[in-house]
N, C-alpha and C positions, 0 to 999 in steps of 0.2 A: 666324349667324342668331339672332335673338332667340327666347326661349322662347315657345311658343304662348300667346296670350291665353286665360285660363281663362273659358270660356263655359258656359252651362248645356247639358245634353245633351238633344237631341230625337231622334226617329226618323222617317224617311220610309220606310215599309215596314220592311224589315230593315236599312236603311242608317243607321248612327248619324251624327249631325251635331252637332259641338260637343263640349265636355267632354273634349277630348284625342283625339277620334276622328280617323282619317286624313282629310285633305281630300278630299272627294268631287267627282266631275266630272260636270257636267250638260250637256245640250243640249236643243234643242227641235225637234220634228218640223216639217217644212215641207210635209207632205202635207195634203190636205183630210181633217180628222179624221173626217168623215162617211164617207169611204172607209176602212173598218176594215181591209181586207186590205192596202192600200198603207201605212197607218199602222203596222200590226203588222210588216210587212216591214222598214220603215225602222227601227223600234225594235230589231228583232232584229239588224240590221246594226250599229247604233250600239253595242248592248250587247256584241257580239262584238269591237268595236274598243276597248272599255274604258270606255264610258259607264256611270256608276253610277246615275243618276237621269234620267228623261226627262220633259219637259213637253209637253203637247199643248194646242192652242187649243180652247176650247169656246165658239164664238161664238153658238150657237143650240141649240134643243132637239134638233134632228136629230143634232148632234154629241154631245150628252149621251146620246142614246138608244143609241149604239154603244159607249159607254165600258165597259160590262160585258164585251163581247167583247175589247176592246183590253186591259183590265186582266188578264183571265184568260189571255191569250196572251203578255203582256209578261214577259220574263225579269228586268226591273228595275222598281223602283217608278215609278209614273206620277203626275204632278202635273197638275191641271187649271188652266189659265190662264183666269181669269174677269174680265170687265170689265162693270160697270154692272148686270147682271141677277143679283140675289141668288138667284133661283130656279134658275139654272144651277149655282150653287155647291151648293145643296141637292141638286139632281139628281145632281151628280157625287159627292157624299158618299154618297148612297143607292146609287150604282152601285159603290161600293167603292174609290173613288180613295184614293191614299196620301197626298195632300196637296193643298191648294188655294192658288193665288196670287190674292189679291184686294187691292184698295185699299179699306179700310173707308170712306174718305171719298167714294167715287164709286158706292157701291151703294145709296144712298138713306138713308132714315130709320134711326134707331137701332134700332127694332124689327126691321128687316131684318138689321142687323149682329148683333143678339142671336140671331136665329134661326140664322144661319150659325155663330156661335161655339158655341151650344148643340149644334148637330148635329155640329160638328167635335169638340167635347169628348166627346160620346157615342161617336163613332167612334174616338176616340183618335188623331186625325191632326193634323198641324201646319198652321198657316196662315202663308204667307209674305206679309208686308206690304212694299210697295215704295215708295220715294220716288224720283221721277224728275224730272230737271230740266225736263221738258216738262209736268209735271202738278202743280206746286206750288199750294197754296191761294192764292187771289187776294190780292195785296197783301203777301204774306209776304216776297218777295224785295225789292220796292221799298222797303219800310219800312227794311230794313237798309242799302240803298244810300243812301237819303235821310239816314240817320243817320251816313253818312260811310265805310261799309265799301266796299272794292273790290268789283267785281262778282263775282270768283271767291270771295272770302272770304264775301260775302253769300250766294252760291249754296250753298256748302258748309254754312254754318250753317243755311240754310233747309232743306236736305235732311235734316239731322239733326233739326231741330225737327219737320218734317213726319212723319218716321218715328216719332219718339217720341210724337207726337200720335196716330198710328194705333195704335201699341202700347197707348197709354192707353185708347183706345176699347174694345179687346178686354179689357184688364185690368179695366176697370170691371165686367165680367161674369164675372170670375174666370178668364178664359182666358189662359194663359201659354205654351202650346205653340206658340211663335212663332219664326220666323227672319226676318231683315230684310235688305233690299237697298237700297243707296243708289247711284244710277247717274246719271252725266252723260256726255256725249260728250267732255268735257274730262278728260284724265288727271289733271292737278293737282287739279281740283275733286273728282273721284271719290276720289282718294287722301286728300285733306284731310277729306272728309266721313266716310269710313270710319274714319279715325284718330280723329277727334273722337268719333264714335259709340262706338267701342270703349272710350273713356275714361269714357263716361256710362252704358253699359248692358252687361249680360252676355248679351244675346240673341245666338245664333250669327248670323254674317254670311255672306250669299251675295255673292260678289264678281263684278263684271263691269263693263266699260266699254260703255255703251249706244251704239248707232249707231256702232260702232267702224270700220265700213267694209268694203272688199273684202279679199280674202285677205291680201295682203302688208301693207297699211296696218292692217287690223284686228288681225292677229297682233302686229304691233309695238306698237300702242297698248295692246292687252290685256296683253302681256307686261310692258310698262313699268309700267302701273298695278297689275295684279293681282300681278305678281312683286314689286314694291316692298312691297306690303302683306304678302304672305306671308313675305317676309324679315324683317318686323317681328313676325311671329307673329300677324298679324291675318288672319282669314278661315277659314271652316270648310267652304265648298263654293263651287265656281266654275263659271262658264260663259265660254268665249271666244266672244263674239258676232260672227259674221262674215256678210257678204253673200256666202255661198258654201254649198256642200253642207254640211249638218250634220256629215258625217263629218270634214270638215276641222277643225271645232271640236274634235272629240275628239282627233284627231291632235295638234293644237297644244296642247291642254290637257295631254295626257300628256307631251309634250316639256317643257312648262313645269314641271310637277310633278317630272319626273325631273331637270331642270336645277337646280332649287332643292334637291333632295335629299329631297323629300317622297314620292317613289315610287321603288321599285327599278327601274332601267332594264333590267338583265339582257338584253342588254348595253347600255351606253352606247355609241353610235356616234360616233366622232370622225373628222373628215377635215380635211385641210389645204386652205388656199386654193390656187387655181391660180396658177402663176407661169411665168416663162420657161423654167424647167427641166423643166416638165411635158411628158412625151412620150407620154401616153396620154389617153384620154377619161376624165379623172378625174370629171367631173360625172356622166357616164353610168354609170360604174362604181359610184360612191357610191349613186346611185339604185337600181341593181340590188341592191346589198348591203342597202339599207334595205328594199326590197321583199321580198327573201329572208327577212330577219329577221321582217318583218311576217307573211309567209305561214306561217312556222314557228310563230309565236305564235298565229296564227288557227286552227291545228290543235289548240290547247290545250296545246302543249308549252312547257316552261320551258327557257331556254338558260342553262346554268350558267357564264356568263362575265360578268365585271364590265365589261370594256371591249373594244371591237372597233374597230380603226383601219383607215382607208382613206387611204393616203398617196400623193402624186403623184410622189415622187422617191426612188429607191433610196438615194441618197447620205444624205439626212437622215431618211427615213421611219422605219426601225427605231429610230434614236436618239431622235428627237422623241417617238415613241410607245412608248418602251421599257416603260412601265407597262401597256401593253395586253396582255390575255391572248392575243389573236390579232389578226393584221393582215396586210394586203398593202401593198406599195409598188411603184409602177409605174416601169418603165424604158422603153427603146425597144422597144416591142412585147413587153415581158416584164412578169411580175409576180413579185415576191419574196414568198413566204409567210414570216412570222416569228411567233415565240411568245415572249412576255416579252422582246422586244427582240433575240432571237437568230434569225438566219436559219434557215429550215427547208426551203429549196429554192427554185429559180428556174425558172419555167415560162413557156410562152406565155400570153398574156392569157386565152384561153379555158380552158386547162387550169388556170391559176392560180385562176380563179374557181371552177371545179369542185372544186379541192382545198379552197378556203376553205369552200365549201358543205358538203363532206363533214366537215370539222372542226366546223362549226357543228352539223350533225345529230348528230355523235358526242357533242357536249356537251349534248344535250337529255335531258330526263327527263319 
């Protein structure tokens, strides 16, 4: 993995972004923000699952009016998602929001941009500016295509130009507490745009593939695009955007960061694919183990194990997963418990799972 790109450090609440800080994980609530109780409940659930920063939609003044309650009750920093109406950005800042997401080009005249920038500067909060493939300045993309660029190359360059233009609007008024996102539904375009931007600016980057899709498709597309960039050392904060429960975004994001080595798994759970030798419900067993680990972590406990293995075959299980601190391997109605590749007992499936559970609990602190 490449060394992380050196970006300037900003803060969203108490969460550092850029400048060598750990990559933070974001999501967005899908509740009606005006329903403060429901929104707070969802934020609390997402925070417990590992979310570092949450974004809420602020479509009107009624949503802005409840922001103080949401911010006061949220265990993690809250970002206001603002479109078109600069007054909502001002109201969110006055409410104590930890950051705002705006497009300086779509909130009106420059005096409106100035007012938001000045208020954010006074509050000491960052502004996230975004370039999206669906909202580029008119003519920007076509000009490049007419000049002979491929559609994807033209789109990537246009995203970068649009983002830099938006940053320049804020910079004209001395505002540099900025993070940037460049998103397209195309993985190659998103990858190219973020890579180009990282060569031209030191603003921290928020990574995501927009309109990624449903659970399976969205996770795969996001992992391909975001994962490739993170492996190059590009990216300071991420969101796995899914047409699904936001909790799934956090689960996927954590697994992605753990897989790349940017978060400590404790433990990393590995499992073998099913094959003709499998004589237990390996899929069901692995899900039970994942749920068990998640429930232990949800109680605020740390599991002092690096790797946990769930294998479908007693013949190969302990050998293939010999580097696992703890594991089980299935046989015909049996489970072998093993530690560091050495057998530690063979039990019925039910008892084997309970033994594994006891070992996990014993390894917590």
